[in-house]
C-alpha positions in Angstrom: 0.0 0.0 0.0 1.4 3.4 -1.0 1.4 6.2 1.6 -1.0 9.0 0.8 -0.7 12.7 1.7 -3.5 12.1 4.2 -1.7 9.2 6.0 1.6 11.3 6.2 -0.4 14.3 7.5 -2.1 12.1 10.1 1.3 10.7 11.2 2.8 14.2 11.4 -0.3 15.2 13.5 0.2 12.3 15.9 3.8 12.9 16.5 3.6 16.7 16.5 5.3 18.1 19.7 7.1 14.8 20.4 10.6 15.8 19.6 12.3 12.4 20.3 11.6 8.8 19.3 13.0 5.8 20.9 14.9 4.4 18.0 15.3 0.6 18.2 17.8 -1.3 16.2 18.9 -5.0 16.1 22.6 -5.3 17.0 24.8 -7.9 15.2 24.5 -10.2 18.2 20.7 -10.2 17.8 19.9 -8.0 20.8 17.5 -5.1 20.6 18.9 -1.7 21.5 17.0 1.6 21.9 18.1 5.1 22.2 16.4 8.5 22.0 16.8 10.3 18.7 15.6 13.7 17.6 13.2 13.4 14.6 14.4 15.7 11.8 11.3 15.3 9.8 8.8 13.2 7.9 8.8 13.7 4.2 5.8 13.5 1.8 6.7 10.0 0.8 6.3 8.7 4.3 10.0 8.4 5.3 11.2 9.6 8.7 14.6 11.3 8.9 17.2 11.5 11.6 20.8 12.8 12.0 23.4 10.4 13.3 27.1 10.0 13.6 28.4 7.7 10.9 30.7 5.9 13.2 27.9 5.0 15.7 26.9 1.5 16.8 23.4 2.4 15.6 24.7 2.8 12.0 26.7 -0.4 12.2 23.6 -2.2 13.4 21.5 -0.8 10.5 24.2 -2.0 8.0 23.9 -5.6 9.3 20.1 -5.5 9.8 18.1 -2.5 8.6 14.9 -3.4 10.6 14.0 -0.7 13.1 11.2 0.5 15.3 10.4 4.1 16.3 8.3 4.6 19.4 6.8 8.1 20.2 5.2 8.8 23.5 3.5 11.8 25.1 1.5 10.8 28.2 0.2 14.4 28.6 -1.7 14.2 25.3 -2.1 10.4 25.4 -0.4 10.2 22.1 1.5 7.0 21.4 2.8 5.9 18.0 4.8 2.9 16.9 6.5 2.7 13.5 8.3 -0.3 12.0 10.4 0.1 9.0 13.8 -0.3 7.4 16.6 2.3 7.9 19.3 3.3 5.5 22.3 5.5 6.1 22.2 8.4 3.6 24.8 11.0 2.7 22.9 13.9 1.1 24.3 17.3 1.9 21.3 19.1 0.3 18.8 17.1 2.4 20.9 17.6 5.5 20.8 21.4 5.0 17.1 21.2 4.4 16.5 19.3 7.7 19.1 21.1 9.8 18.0 22.7 13.1 20.5 24.6 15.3 19.6 22.3 18.2 21.6 19.6 16.4 24.8 21.5 17.1 24.8 20.0 20.5 25.7 16.7 18.9 27.4 18.1 15.7 29.2 21.3 16.6 30.6 21.6 13.0 27.0 21.6 11.6 26.2 20.1 8.3 29.9 20.3 7.4 30.7 17.7 10.1 32.4 14.8 8.2 30.9 12.3 10.7 27.3 13.5 10.0 25.0 11.1 8.2 21.3 11.0 7.7 19.2 8.0 8.6 16.2 7.5 6.4 13.5 5.2 7.8 11.2 3.8 5.2 7.9 3.1 7.0 6.5 -0.4 6.6 3.8 -0.1 9.2 2.5 2.4 11.8 0.1 2.1 14.7 -1.2 4.6 17.2 -3.1 4.5 20.5 -6.8 5.1 19.9 -8.3 5.9 23.3 -11.8 5.4 22.0 -11.1 1.6 21.6 -8.4 1.3 24.2 -5.7 -0.2 22.0 -3.2 0.4 19.3 -4.7 0.6 15.8 -3.1 0.6 12.3 -2.6 4.0 10.8 -4.5 4.0 7.5 -2.3 4.3 4.4 0.6 2.3 5.9 0.8 -1.4 5.4 0.5 -3.6 8.5 
């Protein structure tokens, strides 16, 4: 199923105001590992973007197994979203400039010119969100399950 503008808009609405996702990878030894990652954006094609250091364990894990999960949580608004997909490291200077936010200087003081800087593009395979009306996670329409 192809993502539609409506499904991407709904996803953006669900994660609006949640700056960080718990980004879970599968390490080469098979263990799951999660860490908080600042979401740089969700594009119109339904891909979620992050900045990362190229020499990180996360990137090495993605190279050996690209399957990832992104978990967004905001208890105040009762907004919970889980995204499964495949991640790929991307070197795209133009896209990096487009997504750059000065808050990333905390991790990358050299900005988009940092030679260790890489983008992670997560291709969404499925997305679910908490629907308080039914009291469970439900599939986000427009994304395969």
